[in-house]
N, CA, C and O atoms as a printed pandas DataFrame, in Angstrom:
     atom_number atom_name residue_name chain_id  residue_number  x_coord  y_coord  z_coord
0              1         N          MET        A               1  -17.091   14.190    4.359
1              2        CA          MET        A               1  -16.185   13.816    3.470
2              3         C          MET        A               1  -16.701   13.500    2.060
3              4         O          MET        A               1  -17.745   12.864    1.914
4              5         N          SER        A               2  -16.023   13.912    1.088
5              6        CA          SER        A               2  -16.525   13.559   -0.308
6              7         C          SER        A               2  -16.311   12.125   -0.704
7              8         O          SER        A               2  -15.676   11.344    0.005
8              9         N          ASN        A               3  -16.892   11.778   -1.926
9             10        CA          ASN        A               3  -16.742   10.360   -2.331
10            11         C          ASN        A               3  -15.384   10.182   -3.186
11            12         O          ASN        A               3  -15.400    9.802   -4.357
12            13         N          GLY        A               4  -14.288   10.476   -2.523
13            14        CA          GLY        A               4  -13.050   10.308   -3.198
14            15         C          GLY        A               4  -12.336    9.098   -2.791
15            16         O          GLY        A               4  -12.892    8.315   -2.021
16            17         N          LEU        A               5  -11.160    8.871   -3.231
17            18        CA          LEU        A               5  -10.302    7.626   -2.905
18            19         C          LEU        A               5  -10.031    7.526   -1.438
19            20         O          LEU        A               5   -9.627    6.442   -1.017
20            21         N          TRP        A               6  -10.199    8.503   -0.623
21            22        CA          TRP        A               6   -9.881    8.448    0.831
22            23         C          TRP        A               6  -11.041    8.150    1.636
23            24         O          TRP        A               6  -10.937    8.164    2.862
24            25         N          ASP        A               7  -12.200    7.866    1.038
25            26        CA          ASP        A               7  -13.396    7.532    1.752
26            27         C          ASP        A               7  -13.239    6.074    2.274
27            28         O          ASP        A               7  -12.584    5.253    1.631
28            29         N          TYR        A               8  -13.845    5.767    3.437
29            30        CA          TYR        A               8  -13.547    4.552    4.187
30            31         C          TYR        A               8  -13.946    3.207    3.326
31            32         O          TYR        A               8  -13.066    2.486    2.856
32            33         N          ARG        A               9  -15.083    2.984    3.190
33            34        CA          ARG        A               9  -15.468    1.599    2.554
34            35         C          ARG        A               9  -15.551    1.749    1.006
35            36         O          ARG        A               9  -15.945    2.781    0.463
36            37         N          GLY        A              10  -15.166    0.687    0.377
37            38        CA          GLY        A              10  -15.271    0.586   -1.079
38            39         C          GLY        A              10  -14.228    1.455   -1.774
39            40         O          GLY        A              10  -14.404    1.800   -2.943
40            41         N          ALA        A              11  -13.154    1.814   -1.089
41            42        CA          ALA        A              11  -12.179    2.662   -1.719
42            43         C          ALA        A              11  -10.855    1.906   -1.767
43            44         O          ALA        A              11  -10.704    0.855   -1.145
44            45         N          VAL        A              12   -9.896    2.459   -2.516
45            46        CA          VAL        A              12   -8.595    1.749   -2.587
46            47         C          VAL        A              12   -7.797    1.945   -1.247
47            48         O          VAL        A              12   -6.790    1.269   -1.038
48            49         N          TRP        A              13   -8.196    2.761   -0.450
49            50        CA          TRP        A              13   -7.447    2.991    0.801
50            51         C          TRP        A              13   -8.020    2.196    1.988
51            52         O          TRP        A              13   -7.972    2.634    3.137
52            53         N          ASP        A              14   -8.548    1.046    1.674
53            54        CA          ASP        A              14   -9.155    0.089    2.728
54            55         C          ASP        A              14   -8.697   -1.346    2.291
55            56         O          ASP        A              14   -8.622   -1.684    1.109
56            57         N          TYR        A              15   -8.406   -2.132    3.318
57            58        CA          TYR        A              15   -8.112   -3.484    3.093
58            59         C          TYR        A              15   -9.352   -4.242    2.518
59            60         O          TYR        A              15  -10.473   -3.886    2.880
60            61         N          ARG        A              16   -9.196   -5.265    1.643
61            62        CA          ARG        A              16  -10.253   -5.944    1.055
62            63         C          ARG        A              16  -10.886   -6.879    2.132
63            64         O          ARG        A              16  -12.075   -7.187    2.054
64            65         N          GLU        A              17  -10.124   -7.304    3.083
65            66        CA          GLU        A              17  -10.586   -8.221    4.134
66            67         C          GLU        A              17  -10.322   -7.546    5.499
67            68         O          GLU        A              17   -9.181   -7.167    5.765
68            69         N          SER        A              18  -11.340   -7.382    6.374
69            70        CA          SER        A              18  -11.171   -6.557    7.625
70            71         C          SER        A              18  -10.186   -7.283    8.504
71            72         O          SER        A              18   -9.612   -6.631    9.376
72            73         N          THR        A              19   -9.917   -8.639    8.355
73            74        CA          THR        A              19   -8.970   -9.388    9.138
74            75         C          THR        A              19   -7.488   -8.947    8.792
75            76         O          THR        A              19   -6.536   -9.358    9.456
76            77         N          TRP        A              20   -7.356   -8.148    7.790
77            78        CA          TRP        A              20   -5.974   -7.762    7.356
78            79         C          TRP        A              20   -5.479   -6.580    8.083
79            80         O          TRP        A              20   -4.346   -6.165    7.837
80            81         N          THR        A              21   -6.269   -5.969    9.005
81            82        CA          THR        A              21   -5.868   -4.705    9.596
82            83         C          THR        A              21   -4.978   -5.018   10.838
83            84         O          THR        A              21   -5.436   -4.879   11.972
84            85         N          LEU        A              22   -3.755   -5.425   10.624
85            86        CA          LEU        A              22   -2.851   -5.890   11.665
86            87         C          LEU        A              22   -1.896   -4.817   12.049
87            88         O          LEU        A              22   -1.197   -4.979   13.049
88            89         N          ASP        A              23   -1.809   -3.707   11.317
89            90        CA          ASP        A              23   -0.914   -2.585   11.551
90            91         C          ASP        A              23    0.572   -3.078   11.759
91            92         O          ASP        A              23    1.178   -3.581   10.814
92            93         N          GLY        A              24    1.151   -2.933   12.991
93            94        CA          GLY        A              24    2.575   -3.278   13.221
94            95         C          GLY        A              24    2.847   -4.728   13.001
95            96         O          GLY        A              24    3.994   -5.060   12.701
96            97         N          ASP        A              25    1.932   -5.605   13.117
97            98        CA          ASP        A              25    2.144   -6.942   12.904
98            99         C          ASP        A              25    2.661   -7.324   11.536
99           100         O          ASP        A              25    3.283   -8.374   11.372
100          101         N          LEU        A              26    2.401   -6.457   10.531
101          102        CA          LEU        A              26    2.823   -6.610    9.175
102          103         C          LEU        A              26    4.278   -6.137    8.934
103          104         O          LEU        A              26    4.812   -6.400    7.856
104          105         N          VAL        A              27    4.920   -5.473    9.862
105          106        CA          VAL        A              27    6.223   -4.938    9.682
106          107         C          VAL        A              27    7.082   -6.171    9.624
107          108         O          VAL        A              27    7.053   -7.091   10.441
108          109         N          GLY        A              28    7.867   -6.078    8.538
109          110        CA          GLY        A              28    8.929   -7.243    8.295
110          111         C          GLY        A              28    8.357   -8.258    7.373
111          112         O          GLY        A              28    9.076   -9.196    7.029
112          113         N          TYR        A              29    7.088   -8.162    6.919
113          114        CA          TYR        A              29    6.639   -9.134    5.996
114          115         C          TYR        A              29    7.274   -8.886    4.607
115          116         O          TYR        A              29    7.600   -7.732    4.331
116          117         N          ALA        A              30    7.464   -9.827    3.757
117          118        CA          ALA        A              30    7.874   -9.721    2.445
118          119         C          ALA        A              30    6.736   -9.231    1.629
119          120         O          ALA        A              30    5.585   -9.514    1.959
120          121         N          VAL        A              31    7.014   -8.457    0.504
121          122        CA          VAL        A              31    5.877   -8.022   -0.314
122          123         C          VAL        A              31    6.223   -8.518   -1.727
123          124         O          VAL        A              31    7.276   -8.251   -2.308
124          125         N          GLU        A              32    5.171   -9.308   -2.242
125          126        CA          GLU        A              32    5.309   -9.909   -3.517
126          127         C          GLU        A              32    4.400   -9.024   -4.483
127          128         O          GLU        A              32    3.202   -8.864   -4.250
128          129         N          ALA        A              33    4.995   -8.501   -5.499
129          130        CA          ALA        A              33    4.215   -7.806   -6.514
130          131         C          ALA        A              33    3.739   -8.894   -7.499
131          132         O          ALA        A              33    4.075  -10.073   -7.387
132          133         N          ALA        A              34    2.923   -8.416   -8.483
133          134        CA          ALA        A              34    2.355   -9.416   -9.491
134          135         C          ALA        A              34    3.514  -10.121  -10.299
135          136         O          ALA        A              34    3.332  -11.221  -10.821
136          137         N          ASP        A              35    4.694   -9.455  -10.380
137          138        CA          ASP        A              35    5.744  -10.020  -11.182
138          139         C          ASP        A              35    7.017  -10.305  -10.360
139          140         O          ASP        A              35    8.131  -10.331  -10.883
140          141         N          GLY        A              36    6.795  -10.518   -9.039
141          142        CA          GLY        A              36    8.004  -10.927   -8.150
142          143         C          GLY        A              36    8.187  -10.073   -6.934
143          144         O          GLY        A              36    7.435   -9.127   -6.699
144          145         N          ARG        A              37    9.172  -10.401   -6.174
145          146        CA          ARG        A              37    9.384   -9.890   -4.849
146          147         C          ARG        A              37    9.717   -8.379   -5.130
147          148         O          ARG        A              37   10.443   -8.052   -6.068
148          149         N          VAL        A              38    9.136   -7.460   -4.249
149          150        CA          VAL        A              38    9.337   -6.023   -4.399
150          151         C          VAL        A              38    9.904   -5.370   -3.179
151          152         O          VAL        A              38   10.439   -4.266   -3.283
152          153         N          GLY        A              39    9.822   -5.972   -2.051
153          154        CA          GLY        A              39   10.396   -5.389   -0.955
154          155         C          GLY        A              39    9.951   -5.927    0.438
155          156         O          GLY        A              39    9.622   -7.105    0.574
156          157         N          THR        A              40    9.950   -5.063    1.439
157          158        CA          THR        A              40    9.539   -5.486    2.784
158          159         C          THR        A              40    8.644   -4.397    3.416
159          160         O          THR        A              40    8.907   -3.206    3.250
160          161         N          VAL        A              41    7.630   -4.795    4.111
161          162        CA          VAL        A              41    6.845   -3.792    4.871
162          163         C          VAL        A              41    7.611   -3.269    6.052
163          164         O          VAL        A              41    8.111   -3.998    6.908
164          165         N          VAL        A              42    7.678   -1.808    6.039
165          166        CA          VAL        A              42    8.362   -1.193    7.181
166          167         C          VAL        A              42    7.398   -0.433    8.016
167          168         O          VAL        A              42    7.737   -0.051    9.136
168          169         N          ARG        A              43    6.138   -0.177    7.507
169          170        CA          ARG        A              43    5.039    0.517    8.329
170          171         C          ARG        A              43    3.795    0.128    7.715
171          172         O          ARG        A              43    3.732   -0.066    6.501
172          173         N          ALA        A              44    2.762   -0.002    8.509
173          174        CA          ALA        A              44    1.416   -0.293    8.089
174          175         C          ALA        A              44    0.416    0.534    8.886
175          176         O          ALA        A              44    0.654    0.817   10.060
176          177         N          SER        A              45   -0.674    0.917    8.288
177          178        CA          SER        A              45   -1.757    1.629    8.894
178          179         C          SER        A              45   -3.028    0.984    8.507
179          180         O          SER        A              45   -3.226    0.533    7.379
180          181         N          SER        A              46   -3.920    0.951    9.516
181          182        CA          SER        A              46   -5.290    0.446    9.195
182          183         C          SER        A              46   -6.354    1.539    9.554
183          184         O          SER        A              46   -7.504    1.209    9.845
184          185         N          LEU        A              47   -5.937    2.881    9.527
185          186        CA          LEU        A              47   -6.807    3.929    9.741
186          187         C          LEU        A              47   -7.935    3.909    8.797
187          188         O          LEU        A              47   -7.769    3.693    7.596
188          189         N          SER        A              48   -9.045    4.128    9.316
189          190        CA          SER        A              48  -10.373    4.112    8.496
190          191         C          SER        A              48  -10.322    5.052    7.299
191          192         O          SER        A              48  -10.939    4.788    6.267
192          193         N          ALA        A              49   -9.603    6.123    7.437
193          194        CA          ALA        A              49   -9.535    7.214    6.299
194          195         C          ALA        A              49   -8.431    6.929    5.389
195          196         O          ALA        A              49   -8.407    7.443    4.271
196          197         N          ALA        A              50   -7.453    6.087    5.825
197          198        CA          ALA        A              50   -6.213    5.920    5.003
198          199         C          ALA        A              50   -5.455    4.725    5.442
199          200         O          ALA        A              50   -4.510    4.881    6.216
200          201         N          ALA        A              51   -5.784    3.533    5.015
201          202        CA          ALA        A              51   -5.111    2.251    5.295
202          203         C          ALA        A              51   -4.091    2.126    4.194
203          204         O          ALA        A              51   -4.367    2.344    3.014
204          205         N          TYR        A              52   -2.878    1.760    4.634
205          206        CA          TYR        A              52   -1.771    1.681    3.622
206          207         C          TYR        A              52   -0.602    0.816    4.191
207          208         O          TYR        A              52   -0.537    0.482    5.374
208          209         N          LEU        A              53    0.325    0.481    3.223
209          210        CA          LEU        A              53    1.616   -0.127    3.621
210          211         C          LEU        A              53    2.616    0.781    3.180
211          212         O          LEU        A              53    2.436    1.463    2.172
212          213         N          VAL        A              54    3.773    0.851    3.931
213          214        CA          VAL        A              54    4.918    1.490    3.415
214          215         C          VAL        A              54    6.016    0.436    3.134
215          216         O          VAL        A              54    6.366   -0.340    4.023
216          217         N          ILE        A              55    6.539    0.414    1.943
217          218        CA          ILE        A              55    7.396   -0.676    1.515
218          219         C          ILE        A              55    8.756   -0.105    1.258
219          220         O          ILE        A              55    8.887    0.952    0.641
220          221         N          ASP        A              56    9.834   -0.832    1.751
221          222        CA          ASP        A              56   11.232   -0.684    1.391
222          223         C          ASP        A              56   11.567   -1.474    0.226
223          224         O          ASP        A              56   11.667   -2.694    0.358
224          225         N          ALA        A              57   11.752   -0.929   -0.894
225          226        CA          ALA        A              57   12.027   -1.745   -2.150
226          227         C          ALA        A              57   13.467   -1.665   -2.504
227          228         O          ALA        A              57   13.828   -1.950   -3.646
228          229         N          ALA        A              58   14.329   -1.283   -1.570
229          230        CA          ALA        A              58   15.908   -1.179   -1.841
230          231         C          ALA        A              58   16.281   -2.540   -2.162
231          232         O          ALA        A              58   15.625   -3.500   -1.757
232          233         N          PRO        A              59   17.379   -2.655   -2.922
233          234        CA          PRO        A              59   18.213   -1.583   -3.533
234          235         C          PRO        A              59   17.654   -1.104   -4.823
235          236         O          PRO        A              59   18.115   -0.086   -5.340
236          237         N          GLU        A              60   16.737   -1.742   -5.348
237          238        CA          GLU        A              60   16.113   -1.312   -6.745
238          239         C          GLU        A              60   15.463    0.128   -6.722
239          240         O          GLU        A              60   15.545    0.853   -7.713
240          241         N          VAL        A              61   14.807    0.531   -5.559
241          242        CA          VAL        A              61   14.204    1.777   -5.512
242          243         C          VAL        A              61   14.720    2.514   -4.359
243          244         O          VAL        A              61   14.785    2.002   -3.241
244          245         N          GLU        A              62   15.103    3.754   -4.627
245          246        CA          GLU        A              62   15.602    4.646   -3.488
246          247         C          GLU        A              62   14.370    5.220   -2.799
247          248         O          GLU        A              62   13.414    5.648   -3.446
248          249         N          GLY        A              63   14.415    5.218   -1.562
249          250        CA          GLY        A              63   13.293    5.641   -0.719
250          251         C          GLY        A              63   12.159    4.720   -0.586
251          252         O          GLY        A              63   12.031    3.766   -1.353
252          253         N          LEU        A              64   11.282    4.990    0.418
253          254        CA          LEU        A              64   10.126    4.128    0.690
254          255         C          LEU        A              64    9.029    4.433   -0.107
255          256         O          LEU        A              64    8.938    5.575   -0.559
256          257         N          ARG        A              65    8.054    3.472   -0.391
257          258        CA          ARG        A              65    6.875    3.760   -1.238
258          259         C          ARG        A              65    5.725    3.328   -0.366
259          260         O          ARG        A              65    5.739    2.321    0.342
260          261         N          LEU        A              66    4.697    4.205   -0.483
261          262        CA          LEU        A              66    3.392    4.000    0.081
262          263         C          LEU        A              66    2.555    3.257   -0.893
263          264         O          LEU        A              66    2.510    3.624   -2.067
264          265         N          VAL        A              67    1.887    2.225   -0.462
265          266        CA          VAL        A              67    0.927    1.422   -1.339
266          267         C          VAL        A              67   -0.426    1.403   -0.548
267          268         O          VAL        A              67   -0.439    1.053    0.632
268          269         N          PRO        A              68   -1.563    1.783   -1.206
269          270        CA          PRO        A              68   -2.818    1.737   -0.525
270          271         C          PRO        A              68   -3.248    0.309   -0.117
271          272         O          PRO        A              68   -2.919   -0.662   -0.798
272          273         N          ALA        A              69   -3.914    0.210    0.892
273          274        CA          ALA        A              69   -4.328   -1.153    1.381
274          275         C          ALA        A              69   -5.159   -1.926    0.290
275          276         O          ALA        A              69   -5.123   -3.155    0.250
276          277         N          GLY        A              70   -5.874   -1.218   -0.554
277          278        CA          GLY        A              70   -6.709   -1.860   -1.555
278          279         C          GLY        A              70   -5.882   -2.561   -2.603
279          280         O          GLY        A              70   -6.434   -3.354   -3.366
280          281         N          ALA        A              71   -4.538   -2.307   -2.688
281          282        CA          ALA        A              71   -3.769   -3.041   -3.555
282          283         C          ALA        A              71   -3.375   -4.402   -3.001
283          284         O          ALA        A              71   -2.906   -5.262   -3.746
284          285         N          VAL        A              72   -3.552   -4.594   -1.759
285          286        CA          VAL        A              72   -3.190   -5.923   -1.099
286          287         C          VAL        A              72   -4.223   -6.947   -1.679
287          288         O          VAL        A              72   -5.425   -6.789   -1.465
288          289         N          ALA        A              73   -3.747   -8.001   -2.417
289          290        CA          ALA        A              73   -4.499   -9.001   -2.930
290          291         C          ALA        A              73   -4.700  -10.190   -1.929
291          292         O          ALA        A              73   -5.767  -10.801   -1.872
292          293         N          SER        A              74   -3.637  -10.479   -1.158
293          294        CA          SER        A              74   -3.712  -11.598   -0.239
294          295         C          SER        A              74   -2.575  -11.454    0.859
295          296         O          SER        A              74   -1.605  -10.705    0.744
296          297         N          MET        A              75   -2.829  -12.258    1.908
297          298        CA          MET        A              75   -1.709  -12.256    2.959
298          299         C          MET        A              75   -1.528  -13.688    3.374
299          300         O          MET        A              75   -2.478  -14.468    3.451
300          301         N          ASP        A              76   -0.310  -14.008    3.633
301          302        CA          ASP        A              76    0.018  -15.376    4.152
302          303         C          ASP        A              76    0.803  -15.068    5.464
303          304         O          ASP        A              76    1.990  -14.742    5.447
304          305         N          HIS        A              77    0.077  -15.192    6.582
305          306        CA          HIS        A              77    0.660  -15.000    7.833
306          307         C          HIS        A              77    1.710  -15.996    8.237
307          308         O          HIS        A              77    2.663  -15.631    8.925
308          309         N          ASP        A              78    1.572  -17.260    7.830
309          310        CA          ASP        A              78    2.454  -18.303    8.155
310          311         C          ASP        A              78    3.824  -17.997    7.469
311          312         O          ASP        A              78    4.875  -18.167    8.088
312          313         N          ASP        A              79    3.799  -17.559    6.229
313          314        CA          ASP        A              79    5.030  -17.220    5.502
314          315         C          ASP        A              79    5.364  -15.764    5.562
315          316         O          ASP        A              79    6.289  -15.335    4.872
316          317         N          ARG        A              80    4.667  -14.971    6.347
317          318        CA          ARG        A              80    4.905  -13.537    6.514
318          319         C          ARG        A              80    5.119  -12.831    5.143
319          320         O          ARG        A              80    6.130  -12.169    4.909
320          321         N          THR        A              81    4.098  -13.013    4.243
321          322        CA          THR        A              81    4.082  -12.464    3.019
322          323         C          THR        A              81    2.818  -11.692    2.657
323          324         O          THR        A              81    1.710  -12.153    2.929
324          325         N          VAL        A              82    2.974  -10.545    2.060
325          326        CA          VAL        A              82    1.839   -9.756    1.617
326          327         C          VAL        A              82    1.939   -9.776   -0.023
327          328         O          VAL        A              82    3.001   -9.509   -0.587
328          329         N          ARG        A              83    0.858  -10.083   -0.670
329          330        CA          ARG        A              83    0.849  -10.056   -2.140
330          331         C          ARG        A              83    0.004   -8.864   -2.592
331          332         O          ARG        A              83   -1.126   -8.678   -2.143
332          333         N          ILE        A              84    0.571   -8.073   -3.479
333          334        CA          ILE        A              84   -0.089   -6.895   -3.969
334          335         C          ILE        A              84   -0.460   -6.997   -5.481
335          336         O          ILE        A              84    0.211   -7.697   -6.239
336          337         N          GLY        A              85   -1.479   -6.325   -5.879
337          338        CA          GLY        A              85   -1.889   -6.341   -7.299
338          339         C          GLY        A              85   -1.218   -5.307   -8.069
339          340         O          GLY        A              85   -1.872   -4.757   -8.955
340          341         N          LEU        A              86    0.043   -4.943   -7.858
341          342        CA          LEU        A              86    0.741   -3.998   -8.608
342          343         C          LEU        A              86    1.997   -4.662   -9.072
343          344         O          LEU        A              86    2.385   -5.672   -8.486
344          345         N          THR        A              87    2.656   -4.171  -10.076
345          346        CA          THR        A              87    3.895   -4.719  -10.656
346          347         C          THR        A              87    5.077   -4.021   -9.877
347          348         O          THR        A              87    4.853   -3.025   -9.189
348          349         N          ARG        A              88    6.263   -4.529   -9.990
349          350        CA          ARG        A              88    7.360   -3.962   -9.319
350          351         C          ARG        A              88    7.640   -2.545   -9.958
351          352         O          ARG        A              88    8.022   -1.615   -9.249
352          353         N          LEU        A              89    7.447   -2.410  -11.274
353          354        CA          LEU        A              89    7.622   -1.057  -11.945
354          355         C          LEU        A              89    6.553   -0.026  -11.394
355          356         O          LEU        A              89    6.885    1.142  -11.190
356          357         N          GLU        A              90    5.333   -0.450  -11.169
357          358        CA          GLU        A              90    4.320    0.469  -10.570
358          359         C          GLU        A              90    4.663    0.829   -9.258
359          360         O          GLU        A              90    4.452    1.990   -8.909
360          361         N          VAL        A              91    5.196   -0.037   -8.411
361          362        CA          VAL        A              91    5.588    0.279   -7.050
362          363         C          VAL        A              91    6.791    1.341   -7.199
363          364         O          VAL        A              91    6.745    2.419   -6.606
364          365         N          ALA        A              92    7.783    1.002   -7.959
365          366        CA          ALA        A              92    8.955    1.851   -8.175
366          367         C          ALA        A              92    8.514    3.267   -8.602
367          368         O          ALA        A              92    9.094    4.245   -8.131
368          369         N          ALA        A              93    7.503    3.400   -9.483
369          370        CA          ALA        A              93    7.092    4.678   -9.984
370          371         C          ALA        A              93    6.186    5.452   -9.138
371          372         O          ALA        A              93    5.910    6.621   -9.409
372          373         N          ALA        A              94    5.671    4.778   -8.025
373          374        CA          ALA        A              94    4.787    5.445   -7.086
374          375         C          ALA        A              94    5.529    6.513   -6.405
375          376         O          ALA        A              94    6.754    6.471   -6.294
376          377         N          PRO        A              95    4.730    7.573   -5.900
377          378        CA          PRO        A              95    5.382    8.656   -5.147
378          379         C          PRO        A              95    6.106    8.066   -3.913
379          380         O          PRO        A              95    5.706    7.055   -3.337
380          381         N          ALA        A              96    7.196    8.770   -3.553
381          382        CA          ALA        A              96    7.830    8.314   -2.262
382          383         C          ALA        A              96    6.910    8.522   -1.129
383          384         O          ALA        A              96    5.985    9.332   -1.172
384          385         N          SER        A              97    7.191    7.747   -0.076
385          386        CA          SER        A              97    6.302    7.875    1.076
386          387         C          SER        A              97    6.618    9.149    1.782
387          388         O          SER        A              97    7.790    9.504    1.910
388          389         N          GLN        A              98    5.577    9.885    2.269
389          390        CA          GLN        A              98    5.678   11.142    3.002
390          391         C          GLN        A              98    5.538   10.808    4.409
391          392         O          GLN        A              98    4.947    9.790    4.771
392          393         N          CYS        A              99    6.136   11.748    5.321
393          394        CA          CYS        A              99    5.980   11.574    6.723
394          395         C          CYS        A              99    4.499   11.836    7.182
395          396         O          CYS        A              99    3.966   11.191    8.084
396          397         N          GLU        A             100    3.888   12.839    6.481
397          398        CA          GLU        A             100    2.594   13.314    6.903
398          399         C          GLU        A             100    1.663   13.093    5.667
399          400         O          GLU        A             100    1.964   13.455    4.530
400          401         N          LEU        A             101    0.496   12.459    6.008
401          402        CA          LEU        A             101   -0.473   12.339    4.976
402          403         C          LEU        A             101   -1.476   13.529    4.906
403          404         O          LEU        A             101   -2.682   13.363    5.089
404          405         N          ASP        A             102   -0.942   14.676    4.644
405          406        CA          ASP        A             102   -1.638   15.888    4.576
406          407         C          ASP        A             102   -2.440   16.011    3.238
407          408         O          ASP        A             102   -2.370   15.061    2.458
408          409         N          GLY        A             103   -3.166   17.056    2.918
409          410        CA          GLY        A             103   -3.827   17.110    1.718
410          411         C          GLY        A             103   -2.994   17.043    0.506
411          412         O          GLY        A             103   -3.393   16.436   -0.488
412          413         N          ALA        A             104   -1.836   17.649    0.543
413          414        CA          ALA        A             104   -0.989   17.650   -0.756
414          415         C          ALA        A             104   -0.474   16.220   -0.952
415          416         O          ALA        A             104   -0.458   15.719   -2.076
416          417         N          ALA        A             105   -0.069   15.584    0.099
417          418        CA          ALA        A             105    0.439   14.133   -0.113
418          419         C          ALA        A             105   -0.698   13.267   -0.582
419          420         O          ALA        A             105   -0.483   12.456   -1.482
420          421         N          ARG        A             106   -1.921   13.380   -0.029
421          422        CA          ARG        A             106   -3.120   12.531   -0.455
422          423         C          ARG        A             106   -3.354   12.811   -1.914
423          424         O          ARG        A             106   -3.584   11.881   -2.688
424          425         N          ALA        A             107   -3.302   14.100   -2.328
425          426        CA          ALA        A             107   -3.577   14.434   -3.695
426          427         C          ALA        A             107   -2.617   13.812   -4.585
427          428         O          ALA        A             107   -3.016   13.395   -5.673
428          429         N          GLU        A             108   -1.287   13.688   -4.223
429          430        CA          GLU        A             108   -0.244   13.072   -5.074
430          431         C          GLU        A             108   -0.465   11.592   -5.181
431          432         O          GLU        A             108   -0.357   11.001   -6.256
432          433         N          TYR        A             109   -0.790   10.977   -4.005
433          434        CA          TYR        A             109   -1.057    9.531   -4.054
434          435         C          TYR        A             109   -2.405    9.144   -4.900
435          436         O          TYR        A             109   -2.467    8.181   -5.665
436          437         N          ASP        A             110   -3.429   10.018   -4.642
437          438        CA          ASP        A             110   -4.676    9.802   -5.404
438          439         C          ASP        A             110   -4.413    9.911   -6.919
439          440         O          ASP        A             110   -4.915    9.097   -7.694
440          441         N          GLY        A             111   -3.639   10.901   -7.329
441          442        CA          GLY        A             111   -3.346   11.046   -8.675
442          443         C          GLY        A             111   -2.659    9.876   -9.391
443          444         O          GLY        A             111   -2.931    9.564  -10.550
444          445         N          TYR        A             112   -1.755    9.250   -8.632
445          446        CA          TYR        A             112   -1.014    8.043   -9.108
446          447         C          TYR        A             112   -1.845    6.865   -9.190
447          448         O          TYR        A             112   -2.021    6.234  -10.232
448          449         N          PHE        A             113   -2.415    6.549   -7.934
449          450        CA          PHE        A             113   -3.147    5.276   -7.897
450          451         C          PHE        A             113   -4.568    5.189   -8.498
451          452         O          PHE        A             113   -5.093    4.101   -8.736
452          453         N          ALA        A             114   -5.167    6.362   -8.732
453          454        CA          ALA        A             114   -6.468    6.375   -9.353
454          455         C          ALA        A             114   -6.534    5.716  -10.678
455          456         O          ALA        A             114   -7.569    5.139  -11.014
456          457         N          ASP        A             115   -5.482    5.765  -11.465
457          458        CA          ASP        A             115   -5.458    5.218  -12.835
458          459         C          ASP        A             115   -4.985    3.767  -12.861
459          460         O          ASP        A             115   -5.085    3.161  -13.928
460          461         N          LEU        A             116   -4.483    3.155  -11.804
461          462        CA          LEU        A             116   -4.044    1.852  -11.822
462          463         C          LEU        A             116   -5.124    0.845  -11.539
463          464         O          LEU        A             116   -5.996    1.104  -10.710
464          465         N          ASP        A             117   -5.100   -0.247  -12.169
465          466        CA          ASP        A             117   -6.184   -1.298  -12.042
466          467         C          ASP        A             117   -5.599   -2.452  -11.174
467          468         O          ASP        A             117   -5.036   -3.415  -11.694
468          469         N          PHE        A             118   -5.752   -2.317   -9.867
469          470        CA          PHE        A             118   -5.290   -3.400   -9.007
470          471         C          PHE        A             118   -6.366   -4.032   -8.152
471          472         O          PHE        A             118   -6.109   -4.966   -7.392
472          473         N          ARG        A             119   -7.627   -3.489   -8.291
473          474        CA          ARG        A             119   -8.709   -3.983   -7.408
474          475         C          ARG        A             119   -9.236   -5.197   -8.019
475          476         O          ARG        A             119  -10.155   -5.811   -7.478
């Protein structure tokens, strides 16, 4: 695999802390963006090649949004809250979540998240 965004360590598609790889345990957590609440986690993955959260930001945003795990700044398991280093506008502008993370979907996410400074 090349040294792109989808590489395992040191990439935006990996959680900053290995203890955050809880997958389904994050479903239902509130998501706080840098400028306020943005939605709720509906799906999470800790796959080594593509760790991410899928956020339901309704009613402000139509459709689900995928956020790479590297955008997660912190987690509070007692309060069931995930804090991300993105703004609500950046989440809303992100590509809609795809059912399959095939090459085309990965390229679309890479293109969007590569230029954002959330690490």
